[in-house]
N, C-alpha and C positions, 0 to 999 in steps of 0.2 A: 504494500500500500504506500503510495506516495503520489504527489502531484496536485492537481487542481480540485477544488471543491466547488462545483458549479462556477459561480462568478468569483469565488474566493480562492485562497491558496492555503495549502497545508504548510505550516511553518515548521513544525516538528512533531515527532511521534515518540511516545514514552510508554514503557512497560515496567512493571515491577514483578519479580518472580514469585513473591509470596506476600501475604497480608502484612501490612505495616513496613515492608521492605522499601527502601528508597527506590524511586523510579529512575530509569536511565533511558537516554535518548537512543533511538535506533534509526538507521538510514531508511529502512523499509521494514515491512512486517508481513507475515503470512496470516491472512484472515480466513477463518473457516465459518461458513454460513451457519448461523444459529449457535455458534460456540464462542466466537470472539477471536482475539489475537493470540496466536500460539506464543507461549512463553510468558503471557501475562497472568496475574493472579486471578483474574476473573474468567480465564479460559474454561469453558464448560467441563472439560475432562478433569481438571484439577479443582476448580471451585474453591480456591484458597483465599479469596478476597474477604476483608473484614465484614463487609455487608452482603456477602454472597448468599443468595437464596436460589435454590434449584429452579424454581418456576418463575422467578422475577424477570420481567422484561426490562430491557434498557441497560443491561450490565455488559453486554458483549463489546461495545465500543462507546467510549465517552469522548466528548469534544468540548473545548472551551475556546472562546475568542481571545486572541492576543490583546485586543482592545479592552476586554473585560479585565484582564490582568493589569494592564496599564491604568485603567480607571480605578481599580482598587488601590494602587499605589498613589495615584493623584488624590483620591478622595480621603484616604485613611492613613497614608504613609506606610502601609503594609506592602512590602515588596516581595513578590514570589518569582522564583525562576520558573520557566515554562513547565518543567516536570513537577514542581512543588505543588501545582494545583491538583495533582493526583488524577488528572484526566489523560486519556491516551493521545488525543490529537489536539494540537494547538493550531487554530486557523487564523487567517487574516482576511478582512474584506467581505465577510458574509455574516448576516444576522442569523445566528443559530436558532433563536426563538421563533423565527419565521418558518423554520423547517419542521416544526412539530406537526406530526400527522402526514408528512410528505416523504416521498422517495427522493433520494439524491445520490450522487456518486462522490466517493473519495478515491481519487486515482481510478483504479479498475474495479473497486468495490462498490456495489450497489447497497445502499443502506436505507432504512426507514427510521425516522425520528419518532420514537414512541412517547417520549416525555421530557420535560425539563429535569435537570439534575442539580439540585441545590448543593451548596458546599457541604462537605461531610465534616464530621466532628474532628477529624484529623487536623483540619485547618483552624479549628477554634483553639 
């Protein structure tokens, strides 16, 4: 997975191998339909993420806008590196909220935005 996100761009991709493990950036990722990103804590076969639920939708792939990370820093002084948001894909130039309920592509991957994903307790 790499490349454009409709009118936006993928800035970076991050995975963590286990719950509460630090994320690390990868150049590309292998995504399995209905399971997520291989090597990530929420990949369906391992299901090791802190908030993993076997039947929960919206854990296969998570996205955050680079603009939201910059807005957090501007508004609160809290600065997060791209992987510190605990989201898999950092985007630029696309309103992710507008994608809820819609199909879109991330590189060669077709995705459906099931729901918004509020910041997790790890960030608090």
